N, C-alpha and C positions, 0 to 999 in steps of 0.2 A: 470519506466519506462515510455521509446521508450524503440523498439528494430529499430534498421533501420538497413537494409536489403537491399543491392542492391541497388537500384537505383540514379543516383545522380542527379535524375527530384525530387522524391520521397523526399529523403535529401532538397535539397534547399524551394519546395513546405508547409514543416516546420517548416526551418528555418525560415522560412519568415510571415509562422503564427503564430511561439510560443511564440515567444516578445510580439505577444498579447493579446494570453490570457493567460499568467504571470501580467500584466497592469488590465488589466478588473477582477478579479477576489477583492472580494471583505470581510477580514475578516469577516465584522462583518454576512456571506450568510453563516460558516460555521460549518456543521453537521457534528462537525468528527465522531459521534456515524455510522450515517448514509459510509463517505467513509471506517469504519474502517471493513463494516461488511457488504460490498458491497450492498449495495442496494442507489448508486452511478456511474454515467456512464466515460467512459473514462476520456470527456472532463473537467469535474468539479475537479476529479482529479488529471491530467496532469496542471489547472488553480493553485490551491493551489502546490501544488506542485514548479513549479516554482514561483510563489512569494512565498514560502514560500527559496529556495535554493535563489535568489534571491535579499530578501530584504533584510538589510541587523540589520533591526532594530527584525526581524518577528517573531522568535518565542516572542522574549518579551511583541507587540505587544497583543499578544494571554496567555499569565500570561506560559512562561513553558522553564522551565530552560535548554540549553544544557547538557548532560551527557559525560562525557567521556567514552567510551562501549571496554570493550573490546577484542567484533567481529566490526575490519575491515571491515565485512562485513551489521551491524548496524550502523544507528544513533541515539542514545536513549534519546530522550527529560524524564527532570518530569513535569506534571502541574500541574496548581493553582489546576485547582475544579476534579474532581473522572471526572473517561472519565466510562459511565453507554453502555458494550457492553455484550454482549451472552453470560445473562443471571448474565455475574456480572461485578466486577467494582474493579479501577487501577487507579495511574497514571501516570503508565509509562508508556508511549509507541516507538517505534523504529521504524527506516523504514528504507526498507529493498530497494533496487535498482530498485524496480516495487510496491512499498504500502505500507503504515501500520498496525502494528499488535499493542493487546491492551500482554502487559504483563500480565496471569492472574496467581494467587494462589490460591489455594484454590481446588484444581480438577487435576485430571490428563488428557492426552493430550487425550487417546485414549476416556474416558468416553469422552472429548467434544465434538471432533469428529465423535463417536454415537447422541449424540443429535442435530448433523449437517447433519447426515448424506452424511459424510464425510472419503469417504472409503484411507484406505491406503495407502500404496507408498511402507514403511519403519513399523515396528513396533516392538522395541527390546525392553529392557529394557533402552540400550546406548541410543534411538537415537530414535526419531519418528518421521513421512512426514505424512502427508492429502494432496491432495484437492481435489474441485468438482471443476468442471469449473460452473461460473452459468452464464454463456453469448458470446459469438461468431460467430460472422459474419465479408464479409473485402467483402465489395464495394472497387467500379472503380469508379478512376476522372480523371481525362482530362489524361487516360494512366497510372496513377498512380491507385495499387493495394491499401488499405490502412487490414490491417484485426487487431479485435480490438476484446482484448480476458480480462475477468476479471474473476479473479481466488480465491473462498475462504481455506483459508488455514489452515491447524492450524499444530504449530512444536515444538520442545522443540532443546533447543544448549546448548552447553557444559559452554559456556557464561552467561547463565543469567539461575544456579542449582537449581531445584525445581520449577522452574515456566512455564508452558503454555503460547505459542505465535498465539496468529489466528489473524488474518487478512487479507488483499484480497492483490491481483493484481491485477491492467492496464498496460497492455501495447496493445501498440499501434508493428504491423511489416511494415514496406514500402517495396515496392520489386517496 
């Protein structure tokens, strides 16, 4: 979700802004397909992510059930209603440290990556990892440099055999 590097001032700036971002999130306004398919911006994703992590009953309010994942780097949820993303539907969603990914059946990672114009960084029978940068910009405010980066990702992981993970990564780096 956030990558913070360097400056204490940058961290303090974020520390004062982020609680307000989480409080401003309206779950009725959630556009989950937009978050998964990289059609949202970083503040929109961060507002949702901080709300989901900070509200004790957030998943229940969305009709989601947290599921134990064999992968310590993924938080997994079963959705009450199907999520339509990338021309497919799923009821399983995982979150990485930087964004949501749909867990998809019935396709291969290389095929989906080609469809989404994503170049593979790793493409073997055991592992696929591809990324396409959707947006990247740098701004400076009061001497603090903020870099936002949104990337579309397709991958496979050992803990989800036969599945393709596809979704978005939203990052802010502060210097």
